[in-house]
C-alpha positions in Angstrom: 25.5 -42.3 -12.7 23.4 -38.8 -12.2 21.0 -40.6 -14.2 20.5 -43.5 -12.0 20.1 -41.0 -9.0 17.5 -39.1 -11.2 15.6 -42.2 -11.6 16.0 -43.1 -8.0 14.7 -39.6 -6.7 11.4 -39.8 -8.9 11.1 -43.3 -8.1 11.0 -42.5 -4.2 8.8 -39.1 -4.9 6.2 -41.6 -6.6 6.3 -44.0 -3.8 5.5 -41.3 -1.6 2.2 -41.1 -3.2 1.7 -44.9 -3.1 -1.1 -44.8 -0.2 -3.5 -43.5 -2.6 -3.3 -46.4 -4.9 -5.5 -49.7 -4.9 -4.0 -53.1 -4.4 -4.8 -53.8 -8.0 -2.5 -51.1 -9.1 0.1 -51.9 -6.7 0.4 -55.3 -7.8 0.6 -54.3 -11.6 3.4 -52.2 -11.1 5.5 -55.0 -8.8 4.5 -57.4 -11.6 5.8 -54.7 -14.4 9.2 -54.3 -12.3 9.7 -58.2 -11.9 9.6 -58.2 -15.9 11.8 -55.6 -16.1 14.4 -56.9 -13.6 14.5 -60.1 -15.5 14.8 -58.8 -18.9 17.9 -56.6 -17.5 19.3 -59.4 -16.0 19.3 -61.8 -19.5 20.5 -58.4 -21.5 23.3 -58.2 -18.7 24.6 -62.1 -19.3 23.7 -62.4 -23.1 23.8 -58.7 -24.4 26.3 -56.8 -22.9 30.0 -56.5 -24.8 31.5 -53.7 -22.9 32.0 -52.9 -19.2 30.5 -49.6 -19.6 27.5 -51.0 -21.0 27.5 -53.8 -17.9 28.1 -51.1 -15.4 25.0 -49.1 -17.2 22.7 -52.2 -16.7 23.8 -52.9 -13.3 22.8 -49.4 -12.2 19.4 -50.2 -13.8 18.9 -53.0 -12.0 19.9 -51.7 -8.7 17.3 -48.8 -9.1 14.6 -51.3 -9.8 15.7 -53.5 -6.9 15.7 -50.3 -4.9 12.0 -49.1 -6.1 11.0 -52.8 -5.0 12.1 -52.8 -2.0 10.7 -49.2 -1.4 7.3 -50.9 -2.3 7.6 -53.5 0.1 8.6 -51.1 3.1 5.5 -48.8 1.8 3.1 -51.7 1.7 4.3 -52.7 5.5 4.2 -49.3 6.9 0.4 -48.7 5.4 -1.8 -51.5 6.3 -1.6 -53.9 3.2 -1.2 -57.3 4.7 -2.0 -59.3 1.4 0.6 -61.7 0.3 -0.6 -60.9 -3.2 0.7 -57.3 -3.0 4.0 -57.9 -0.9 5.1 -60.7 -3.1 9.0 -61.6 -3.4 11.6 -58.9 -3.1 14.7 -60.3 -4.7 18.3 -58.7 -3.0 21.8 -59.4 -3.7 
């Protein structure tokens, strides 16, 4: 759990600096997050053989979903109103 908290902390710190990124960079990051989420979900379904591994993968998924939501929230508070940037945010 400490590793997930650390990841979230650094993601949040990184997100605070978001305003200096251009729209293309933000879109690229969002696409990368989406791909990683899909990879982790597939891994959780097909590649996990113990409960500990499942909990670890679930933590990684939750961290990426939190990051995805933080990006969307920051984009909303800044003045980006482009659908290409906002994209879809998946929730539980």
